[in-house]
All heavy atoms as an XYZ file, in Angstrom:
756
protein
N       0.948     -1.177     -0.036
C      -0.036     -0.087     -0.026
C       0.873      1.274     -0.017
O       1.822      1.350      0.785
C      -0.859     -0.009      1.297
C      -1.718      1.215      1.334
S      -2.866      1.100      2.698
C      -3.189      2.713      3.035
N       0.523      2.131     -0.908
C       1.361      3.337     -0.968
C       0.999      4.379      0.174
O      -0.039      4.404      0.513
C       1.065      4.108     -2.308
O       1.795      5.239     -2.520
N       1.929      5.006      0.652
C       1.800      5.974      1.745
C       1.424      7.312      1.251
O       1.021      8.166      1.995
C       3.119      6.045      2.594
C       3.404      4.910      3.354
C       4.823      5.072      3.968
N       5.319      3.683      4.307
C       5.988      3.052      3.498
N       6.373      3.469      2.293
N       6.374      1.759      3.815
N       1.537      7.437     -0.020
C       1.113      8.729     -0.646
C       0.244      8.476     -1.845
O       0.512      7.566     -2.506
C       2.196      9.778     -0.873
C       1.716     11.000     -1.486
C       3.135      9.006     -1.959
C       2.808     12.124     -1.580
N      -1.075      9.031     -1.804
C      -1.996      8.662     -2.981
C      -1.764      9.526     -4.069
O      -1.058     10.608     -4.036
C      -3.428      8.999     -2.444
O      -3.593     10.313     -2.206
N      -2.231      9.078     -5.249
C      -2.117      9.778     -6.435
C      -2.875     11.259     -6.351
O      -2.461     12.257     -6.802
C      -2.695      9.062     -7.649
C      -1.850      7.888     -7.920
C      -2.941      9.983     -8.928
C      -2.290      6.910     -8.900
N      -3.969     11.143     -5.502
C      -4.635     12.490     -5.308
C      -3.906     13.423     -4.558
O      -3.856     14.705     -4.679
C      -5.994     12.098     -4.585
C      -7.204     11.391     -5.393
C      -6.710     10.014     -5.692
O      -6.052      9.436     -4.870
O      -7.208      9.539     -6.591
N      -3.052     12.974     -3.567
C      -2.157     13.838     -2.748
C      -1.139     14.391     -3.721
O      -0.709     15.532     -3.607
C      -1.555     13.073     -1.663
C      -2.488     12.778     -0.484
C      -1.844     11.966      0.536
O      -1.189     10.926      0.185
N      -2.141     12.224      1.739
N      -0.569     13.619     -4.683
C       0.408     14.061     -5.492
C      -0.166     15.185     -6.430
O       0.370     16.306     -6.736
C       1.026     13.052     -6.394
C       1.797     13.364     -7.489
C       1.793     11.990     -5.531
N      -1.412     14.922     -6.869
C      -2.066     15.886     -7.801
C      -2.244     17.156     -7.018
O      -2.171     18.289     -7.517
C      -3.469     15.337     -8.329
C      -3.205     14.249     -9.392
C      -4.504     13.757     -9.948
C      -4.323     12.732    -11.073
N      -5.510     12.206    -11.457
N      -2.740     17.084     -5.643
C      -2.950     18.183     -4.841
C      -1.798     19.123     -4.735
O      -1.661     20.342     -4.870
C      -3.529     17.823     -3.497
C      -3.845     18.942     -2.668
N      -4.836     19.882     -2.901
C      -3.251     19.273     -1.505
C      -4.839     20.831     -1.911
N      -3.888     20.508     -1.141
N      -0.684     18.459     -4.488
C       0.573     19.135     -4.207
C       1.010     19.767     -5.595
O       1.386     21.006     -5.637
C       1.787     18.200     -3.661
C       3.150     18.881     -3.792
C       1.430     17.801     -2.232
N       0.880     19.134     -6.658
C       1.192     19.668     -8.030
C       0.279     20.835     -8.290
O       0.868     21.855     -8.799
C       0.927     18.509     -9.068
N      -0.912     20.669     -7.886
C      -1.906     21.871     -8.143
C      -1.304     23.105     -7.317
O      -1.339     24.207     -7.724
C      -3.201     21.506     -7.655
C      -4.222     22.636     -7.843
N      -4.667     23.234     -8.896
C      -4.821     23.483     -6.797
C      -5.440     24.299     -8.719
N      -5.684     24.329     -7.376
N      -0.978     22.899     -6.031
C      -0.503     23.957     -5.129
C       0.817     24.561     -5.726
O       0.900     25.729     -5.677
C      -0.218     23.351     -3.719
C      -1.398     22.961     -2.940
C      -1.030     22.300     -1.689
C      -2.432     24.185     -2.779
N       1.574     23.706     -6.315
C       2.839     24.248     -7.041
C       2.737     24.732     -8.367
O       3.525     25.157     -9.020
C       3.946     23.235     -6.940
N       1.335     24.715     -8.725
C       0.978     25.188    -10.115
C       1.819     24.399    -11.244
O       2.217     25.053    -12.158
C       1.216     26.656    -10.331
C       0.419     27.477     -9.271
C       0.413     28.995     -9.660
N      -0.058     29.824     -8.649
C      -1.379     29.934     -8.461
N      -2.206     29.364     -9.217
N      -1.837     30.755     -7.389
N       1.862     23.138    -10.969
C       2.474     22.246    -11.989
C       1.337     21.446    -12.602
O       0.526     20.903    -11.974
C       3.431     21.245    -11.254
C       4.586     21.927    -10.706
C       5.416     20.948     -9.869
C       5.494     22.641    -11.737
N       1.426     21.407    -13.858
C       0.473     20.544    -14.749
C       1.083     19.171    -14.816
O       2.177     19.043    -15.509
C       0.243     21.057    -16.024
N       0.454     18.176    -14.349
C       0.972     16.749    -14.592
C      -0.091     15.975    -15.055
O      -1.303     16.108    -14.784
C       1.571     16.182    -13.167
C       0.503     16.120    -12.052
C       2.796     17.076    -12.812
C       1.026     15.528    -10.842
N       0.332     14.890    -15.819
C      -0.648     13.872    -16.266
C      -0.982     12.841    -15.316
O      -0.303     12.818    -14.192
C      -0.212     13.350    -17.604
O       1.082     12.594    -17.160
C       0.222     14.369    -18.608
N      -2.024     12.054    -15.506
C      -2.326     10.870    -14.656
C      -1.253      9.873    -14.556
O      -0.844      9.504    -13.334
C      -3.580     10.175    -15.103
C      -4.803     11.022    -14.891
O      -4.751     11.994    -14.057
O      -5.913     10.629    -15.631
N      -0.401      9.693    -15.574
C       0.786      8.805    -15.598
C       1.860      9.434    -14.800
O       2.446      8.645    -14.052
C       1.216      8.539    -16.995
C       0.282      7.873    -17.931
C      -0.944      8.648    -18.471
O      -0.712      9.886    -18.598
O      -1.865      8.084    -18.844
N       2.093     10.689    -14.933
C       3.055     11.344    -14.195
C       2.870     11.394    -12.595
O       3.659     11.157    -11.786
C       3.355     12.788    -14.565
C       4.042     12.948    -15.792
C       4.079     14.391    -16.475
O       3.088     15.088    -16.131
O       4.890     14.590    -17.054
N       1.432     11.552    -12.294
C       1.069     11.490    -10.929
C       1.357     10.229    -10.358
O       1.770     10.000     -9.152
C      -0.287     11.950    -10.824
N       1.000      9.108    -11.143
C       1.239      7.685    -10.678
C       2.756      7.513    -10.407
O       3.219      6.895     -9.439
C       0.598      6.717    -11.605
C       0.720      5.313    -11.283
C      -0.029      4.402    -12.145
O      -0.949      4.748    -12.930
O       0.338      3.167    -12.168
N       3.561      7.922    -11.406
C       4.992      7.847    -11.250
C       5.558      8.516    -10.082
O       6.294      7.914     -9.285
C       5.684      8.318    -12.587
C       7.154      8.144    -12.484
S       8.009      9.026    -13.862
C       7.652     10.692    -13.627
N       5.077      9.742     -9.816
C       5.505     10.480     -8.672
C       5.186      9.887     -7.292
O       5.882      9.937     -6.317
C       5.183     12.030     -8.791
C       5.748     12.677     -9.939
C       5.115     13.711    -10.650
C       7.040     12.566    -10.313
C       5.699     14.405    -11.818
C       7.671     13.269    -11.343
C       6.983     14.190    -11.982
N       3.927      9.391     -7.331
C       3.498      8.707     -6.180
C       4.322      7.602     -5.798
O       4.646      7.406     -4.573
C       1.966      8.231     -6.430
N       4.725      6.756     -6.887
C       5.560      5.597     -6.506
C       7.060      6.071     -6.062
O       7.631      5.484     -5.112
C       5.651      4.705     -7.819
C       4.645      3.925     -8.173
C       4.745      3.208     -9.471
C       3.456      2.433     -9.837
N       3.590      1.822    -11.097
N       7.485      7.101     -6.703
C       8.804      7.704     -6.339
C       8.852      8.271     -4.905
O       9.762      7.991     -4.127
C       9.251      8.738     -7.292
C       9.601      8.190     -8.740
C      10.028      9.235     -9.729
O       9.816     10.456     -9.353
N      10.521      8.943    -10.804
N       7.810      8.937     -4.634
C       7.595      9.560     -3.181
C       7.477      8.426     -2.283
O       8.041      8.562     -1.100
C       6.428     10.612     -3.150
C       6.680     11.893     -3.961
C       5.419     12.705     -4.035
C       7.875     12.645     -3.179
N       6.750      7.470     -2.568
C       6.600      6.277     -1.682
C       8.022      5.680     -1.407
O       8.301      5.225     -0.110
C       5.734      5.333     -2.170
C       5.369      4.215     -1.179
O       4.860      4.394     -0.093
O       5.690      2.954     -1.607
N       8.727      5.472     -2.443
C      10.125      4.910     -2.231
C      11.039      5.843     -1.388
O      11.723      5.371     -0.574
C      10.912      4.684     -3.689
N      10.877      7.071     -1.481
C      11.534      8.129     -0.637
C      11.110      7.905      0.898
O      11.967      7.978      1.853
C      11.330      9.584     -1.238
C      11.978      9.653     -2.510
C      11.998     10.555     -0.225
C      11.829     11.005     -3.296
N       9.818      7.927      0.991
C       9.295      7.755      2.428
C       9.796      6.344      2.952
O      10.223      6.412      4.143
C       7.878      7.843      2.340
C       7.366      9.242      2.015
C       7.267      7.391      3.677
C       5.864      9.382      1.738
N       9.822      5.361      2.217
C      10.269      4.053      2.748
C      11.788      4.145      3.055
O      12.314      3.608      4.162
C      10.161      3.029      1.599
O       8.765      3.007      1.297
C      10.650      1.631      2.116
N      12.663      4.860      2.364
C      13.983      4.904      2.552
C      14.165      5.863      3.890
O      14.987      5.487      4.685
C      14.731      5.667      1.402
C      16.245      5.835      1.725
C      17.066      4.681      1.679
C      16.809      7.049      1.725
C      18.426      4.755      1.920
C      18.103      7.147      2.053
C      18.874      6.123      2.063
N      13.446      6.910      4.055
C      13.431      7.702      5.221
C      13.078      6.887      6.484
O      13.702      7.030      7.618
C      12.559      8.918      5.051
N      12.183      5.998      6.347
C      11.782      5.177      7.432
C      12.841      4.283      7.782
O      13.168      3.983      9.037
C      10.458      4.362      7.115
C       9.295      5.321      7.132
C       8.022      4.514      6.696
O       8.088      3.443      6.186
O       6.929      5.089      6.892
N      13.580      3.717      6.753
C      14.663      2.834      7.035
C      15.861      3.515      7.844
O      16.502      2.987      8.775
C      15.248      2.256      5.811
C      14.367      1.198      5.206
C      14.992      0.701      3.741
O      15.878      1.463      3.307
N      14.474     -0.305      3.242
N      15.975      4.883      7.489
C      17.099      5.689      8.149
C      16.600      5.864      9.621
O      17.567      5.905     10.515
C      17.214      6.962      7.512
C      17.821      7.000      6.057
C      17.942      8.371      5.452
C      19.217      6.272      6.217
N      15.360      6.011      9.799
C      14.951      6.150     11.260
C      15.090      4.976     12.186
O      15.062      4.998     13.300
C      13.407      6.496     11.234
C      13.172      8.083     10.850
O      14.053      8.854     11.050
N      12.027      8.323     10.236
N      15.224      3.769     11.548
C      15.451      2.521     12.283
C      16.881      2.430     12.817
O      17.301      1.642     13.714
C      15.135      1.376     11.506
C      13.734      1.253     11.049
C      13.417      0.194     10.105
O      14.261     -0.612      9.749
O      12.204      0.038      9.605
N      17.864      3.330     12.166
C      19.203      3.231     12.644
C      19.379      3.796     14.092
O      18.714      4.628     14.452
C      20.114      4.010     11.721
C      20.265      3.491     10.160
C      21.009      4.489      9.364
C      20.915      2.172     10.219
N      20.217      3.085     14.826
C      20.580      3.471     16.165
C      21.735      4.607     16.033
O      22.872      4.434     15.684
C      21.120      2.324     17.084
C      21.483      2.721     18.344
O      20.906      3.878     18.842
O      22.181      1.993     19.046
N      21.294      5.850     16.344
C      22.166      6.951     16.311
C      22.477      7.581     17.646
O      22.728      8.720     17.776
C      21.657      7.968     15.246
O      20.464      8.376     15.862
C      21.557      7.571     13.941
N      22.228      6.714     18.612
C      22.395      7.117     19.933
C      23.673      7.783     20.299
O      23.910      8.830     21.024
C      22.106      6.112     20.990
C      22.068      6.410     22.438
C      20.787      7.277     22.845
O      19.809      7.075     22.018
O      20.958      8.012     23.687
N      24.864      7.090     19.864
C      26.213      7.581     20.247
C      26.854      8.366     19.043
O      28.014      8.510     18.914
C      27.035      6.415     20.622
C      26.571      5.782     21.973
O      26.066      6.476     22.821
N      26.602      4.525     21.981
N      26.103      8.675     18.120
C      26.689      9.576     16.914
C      26.580     10.955     17.301
O      25.464     11.389     17.384
C      25.803      9.094     15.658
C      26.521      9.805     14.461
C      26.019      7.536     15.385
N      27.607     11.675     17.162
C      27.571     13.056     17.435
C      26.848     13.917     16.289
O      27.109     13.408     15.237
C      29.026     13.591     17.620
C      29.806     12.513     17.019
C      29.047     11.223     17.039
N      26.092     14.773     16.644
C      25.458     15.597     15.469
C      26.562     16.299     14.692
O      27.585     16.701     15.088
C      24.540     16.572     16.192
C      25.003     16.612     17.522
C      25.779     15.345     17.814
N      26.336     16.313     13.282
C      27.241     17.071     12.451
C      26.417     18.041     11.651
O      25.232     17.770     11.363
C      27.940     15.996     11.566
O      26.996     15.295     10.858
C      28.880     15.199     12.266
N      27.015     19.041     11.152
C      26.408     19.855     10.144
C      26.888     19.578      8.707
O      26.335     20.124      7.811
C      26.645     21.240     10.444
O      28.063     21.558     10.373
N      27.806     18.683      8.487
C      28.352     18.478      7.187
C      29.028     17.042      7.209
O      29.439     16.550      8.225
C      29.419     19.464      6.819
C      29.639     19.560      5.403
N      30.475     18.799      4.710
C      29.166     20.419      4.463
C      30.592     19.131      3.469
N      29.740     20.163      3.185
N      28.885     16.453      6.148
C      29.350     15.052      6.023
C      31.046     15.065      6.062
O      31.482     13.978      6.453
C      29.010     14.274      4.803
C      27.454     14.084      4.929
C      29.350     15.063      3.561
N      31.554     16.120      5.639
C      33.106     16.268      5.698
C      33.556     16.930      6.994
O      32.750     17.787      7.450
C      33.547     17.027      4.460
C      33.146     16.294      3.082
C      33.702     17.276      1.994
C      33.795     14.942      3.037
N      34.771     16.575      7.448
C      35.140     17.264      8.630
C      35.798     18.601      8.170
O      37.056     18.706      7.910
C      36.264     16.414      9.383
C      36.780     16.951     10.576
O      35.996     17.854     11.206
O      37.917     16.720     11.006
N      34.848     19.601      8.291
C      35.359     20.957      7.760
C      35.380     21.842      9.043
O      34.559     21.851      9.935
C      34.405     21.447      6.751
C      34.390     20.686      5.558
S      33.188     21.280      4.337
C      33.945     22.690      3.716
N      36.312     22.746      8.962
C      36.449     23.753      9.940
C      36.447     25.105      9.424
O      36.935     25.318      8.272
C      37.723     23.718     10.861
C      37.741     22.300     11.500
C      38.988     22.077     12.351
C      38.916     20.787     13.100
N      40.113     20.186     13.382
N      35.730     26.112     10.083
C      35.870     27.377      9.601
C      37.211     28.058      9.633
O      37.926     27.905     10.579
C      34.857     28.241     10.428
C      33.845     29.000      9.708
O      33.739     28.954      8.427
N      32.872     29.501     10.311
N      37.611     28.591      8.570
C      38.860     29.231      8.500
C      38.706     30.690      8.779
O      38.035     31.421      7.940
C      39.618     29.125      7.145
C      41.015     29.673      7.192
C      39.732     27.650      6.900
N      38.981     31.272      9.862
C      38.778     32.605     10.272
C      40.102     33.247     10.472
O      41.027     32.622     11.003
C      37.958     32.694     11.516
C      36.549     32.043     11.320
S      35.388     32.740     10.270
C      34.819     34.019     11.369
N      40.216     34.535     10.144
C      41.438     35.201     10.491
C      41.180     36.224     11.499
O      39.992     36.479     11.710
C      42.048     35.825      9.123
C      41.164     36.908      8.656
C      41.966     37.696      7.480
N      40.907     38.545      6.828
C      40.637     39.763      7.227
N      41.097     40.217      8.268
N      39.765     40.479      6.475
N      42.154     36.678     12.065
C      41.990     37.666     13.152
C      41.443     38.995     12.577
O      41.896     39.283     11.349
C      43.363     37.970     13.847
C      43.842     36.931     14.668
C      42.970     36.741     15.813
O      42.486     37.705     16.536
O      42.672     35.508     16.117
N      40.520     39.662     13.213
C      39.991     40.868     12.736
C      41.079     42.033     13.008
O      40.908     42.699     13.978
C      38.701     41.155     13.345
C      37.941     42.302     12.556
O      38.431     42.668     11.489
O      36.924     42.801     13.152
N      42.090     42.184     12.069
C      43.029     43.172     12.420
C      42.833     44.294     11.363
O      42.818     44.005     10.165
C      44.453     42.559     12.296
C      45.502     43.569     12.426
C      44.527     41.348     13.203
N      42.761     45.448     11.765
C      42.732     46.532     10.730
C      44.067     46.668      9.976
O      45.036     46.510     10.559
C      42.382     47.915     11.592
C      42.824     47.442     12.988
C      42.739     45.940     13.107
N      43.818     46.883      8.635
C      45.039     47.016      7.819
C      44.810     48.270      6.981
O      43.622     48.753      6.703
C      45.105     45.849      6.893
O      43.911     45.747      6.067
C      45.455     44.632      7.618
N      45.815     48.959      6.652
C      45.619     50.219      5.851
C      44.906     49.847      4.564
O      45.251     48.932      3.842
C      46.994     50.689      5.764
C      47.859     49.685      5.947
C      47.244     48.625      6.859
N      44.112     50.857      3.948
C      43.619     50.635      2.591
C      44.501     51.026      1.593
O      45.647     51.317      1.793
N      43.919     51.204      0.385
C      44.694     51.770     -0.690
C      44.932     53.256     -0.676
O      44.189     53.888     -0.058
C      43.899     51.358     -2.107
C      43.693     49.809     -2.402
C      42.816     49.851     -3.550
C      44.975     49.182     -2.656
N      46.013     53.610     -1.113
C      46.332     55.170     -1.150
C      45.229     55.861     -1.867
O      44.716     55.261     -2.943
C      47.628     55.164     -1.789
C      48.194     53.928     -1.968
C      47.154     52.825     -1.930
N      44.873     56.947     -1.335
C      43.725     57.720     -1.930
C      44.043     58.125     -3.316
O      43.093     57.892     -4.269
C      43.529     58.956     -1.049
C      42.302     59.843     -1.419
C      40.986     59.035     -1.228
C      42.237     61.106     -0.623
N      45.213     58.453     -3.705
C      45.588     58.789     -5.021
C      45.415     57.557     -5.992
O      44.937     57.789     -7.068
C      47.056     59.186     -5.191
C      47.363     60.468     -4.320
C      47.585     60.196     -2.856
O      47.929     58.995     -2.456
O      47.251     61.166     -1.997
N      45.828     56.303     -5.544
C      45.652     55.150     -6.239
C      44.169     54.917     -6.614
O      43.736     54.520     -7.593
C      46.211     53.916     -5.621
C      46.318     52.699     -6.372
C      47.386     52.744     -7.519
O      48.263     53.639     -7.359
O      47.215     51.990     -8.411
N      43.329     55.097     -5.555
C      41.878     54.762     -5.637
C      41.194     55.819     -6.666
O      40.321     55.407     -7.424
C      41.132     54.889     -4.221
C      39.731     54.724     -4.430
C      41.676     53.832     -3.311
N      41.547     56.925     -6.540
C      40.871     58.104     -7.444
C      41.455     58.212     -8.754
O      40.973     58.939     -9.667
C      40.927     59.410     -6.739
C      40.149     59.500     -5.362
C      40.306     60.784     -4.708
C      38.667     59.234     -5.688
N      42.644     57.416     -8.999
C      43.366     57.571    -10.311
C      42.455     57.261    -11.524
O      42.507     58.019    -12.529
C      44.452     56.563    -10.363
C      45.443     56.636    -11.543
C      46.651     55.890    -11.345
C      46.401     54.407    -11.387
N      47.622     53.517    -11.300
N      41.460     56.361    -11.462
C      40.606     56.116    -12.692
C      39.190     56.685    -12.531
O      38.340     56.389    -13.373
C      40.473     54.522    -12.853
C      41.787     54.016    -13.335
O      42.529     54.658    -14.080
N      42.170     52.740    -12.912
N      38.997     57.357    -11.418
C      37.807     58.094    -11.210
C      37.494     59.197    -12.339
O      38.329     59.981    -12.541
C      37.586     58.668     -9.846
N      36.511     59.156    -12.922
C      36.226     60.229    -14.119
C      36.104     61.537    -13.417
O      36.455     62.505    -14.051
C      34.916     59.846    -14.694
C      34.225     58.791    -13.807
C      35.238     58.231    -12.929
N      35.621     61.671    -12.257
C      35.405     62.953    -11.578
C      35.513     62.871    -10.116
O      34.845     61.947     -9.504
C      33.894     63.552    -11.971
C      33.864     65.008    -11.453
O      34.882     65.606    -11.198
O      32.634     65.457    -11.604
N      36.376     63.638     -9.519
C      36.538     63.519     -8.008
C      36.776     64.928     -7.415
O      37.383     65.786     -8.224
C      37.538     62.511     -7.627
C      38.888     62.670     -8.096
N      39.890     63.630     -7.509
C      39.505     62.438     -9.244
C      40.978     63.556     -8.219
N      40.750     62.892     -9.270
N      36.536     65.175     -6.125
C      36.821     66.410     -5.497
C      37.059     66.169     -3.982
O      36.273     65.365     -3.445
C      35.660     67.353     -5.756
C      35.726     68.647     -5.096
C      34.554     69.648     -5.302
O      33.616     69.285     -5.845
N      34.691     70.878     -4.896
N      38.089     66.707     -3.483
C      38.320     66.606     -2.092
C      38.428     65.186     -1.647
O      37.982     64.769     -0.497
C      37.256     67.314     -1.244
C      37.233     68.712     -1.459
O      38.307     69.353     -2.071
O      36.181     69.373     -1.480
N      39.020     64.283     -2.435
C      39.254     62.886     -2.053
C      37.932     61.999     -2.122
O      37.856     60.964     -1.605
N      36.863     62.490     -2.771
C      35.680     61.680     -2.871
C      35.183     61.686     -4.411
O      35.540     62.563     -5.216
C      34.636     62.358     -2.077
C      34.767     62.517     -0.666
C      33.725     63.211      0.111
O      32.958     63.720     -0.346
N      33.887     62.995      1.506
N      34.491     60.584     -4.645
C      33.847     60.414     -6.067
C      32.874     61.431     -6.269
O      32.083     61.639     -5.332
C      33.271     59.021     -6.313
C      34.429     57.998     -6.291
C      34.606     57.215     -5.209
C      35.215     57.638     -7.495
C      35.713     56.146     -5.229
C      36.064     56.615     -7.520
C      36.305     55.996     -6.324
N      32.728     61.989     -7.348
C      31.763     62.876     -7.740
C      30.708     62.126     -8.742
O      31.213     61.604     -9.832
C      32.046     64.096     -8.378
C      32.709     65.118     -7.321
C      33.093     66.449     -7.990
N      32.137     66.936     -8.831
C      31.558     68.094     -8.669
N      31.863     68.864     -7.622
N      30.697     68.526     -9.530
N      29.478     62.087     -8.535
C      28.482     61.422     -9.296
C      27.360     62.433     -9.698
O      27.073     63.239     -8.908
C      27.900     60.146     -8.691
C      29.022     59.069     -8.464
C      27.267     60.311     -7.335
N      26.830     62.110    -10.751
C      25.633     63.050    -11.135
C      24.466     62.885    -10.129
O      24.248     61.661     -9.596
C      25.250     62.521    -12.528
C      26.193     61.679    -13.033
C      27.039     61.169    -11.875
N      23.783     63.884     -9.900
C      22.591     63.722     -8.960
C      21.596     63.065     -9.616
O      21.271     63.218    -10.679
C      22.166     65.272     -8.553
N      20.841     62.183     -8.736
C      19.709     61.498     -9.389
C      18.369     61.993     -8.770
O      17.297     61.705     -9.326
C      19.798     59.977     -9.071
C      19.998     59.631     -7.637
C      21.030     59.349     -9.810
C      19.818     58.172     -7.177
N      18.461     62.849     -7.804
C      17.316     63.490     -7.246
C      17.379     64.946     -7.449
O      18.366     65.455     -7.423
C      17.215     63.155     -5.791
C      17.151     61.684     -5.421
C      16.980     61.560     -3.855
C      15.784     61.106     -5.951
N      16.227     65.557     -7.668
C      16.344     66.944     -7.810
C      15.705     67.752     -6.715
O      15.037     67.180     -5.894
C      15.365     67.327     -9.086
C      16.043     66.733    -10.395
C      15.153     67.129    -11.529
O      14.487     68.269    -11.536
O      15.196     66.592    -12.642
């Protein structure tokens, strides 16, 4: 017996605004039933002593110290600016 009916698949497809045929609904019902069966098999595993993980690989965040460093020289930054004044970019006004 399938845990998900064809009517449920059609309802979800309708909510997602997906047009599916009766054959597709039947196929998706079988696929979703297989997924639910697999998830139930996973629930049978004893994970009592398994530490929770957020990723399958042993990854660590690579963080550097938050140390202030000097920026680019002002002359270097403004070198390619089409228009600048007093060390700032000048841009055309967009509001009147």
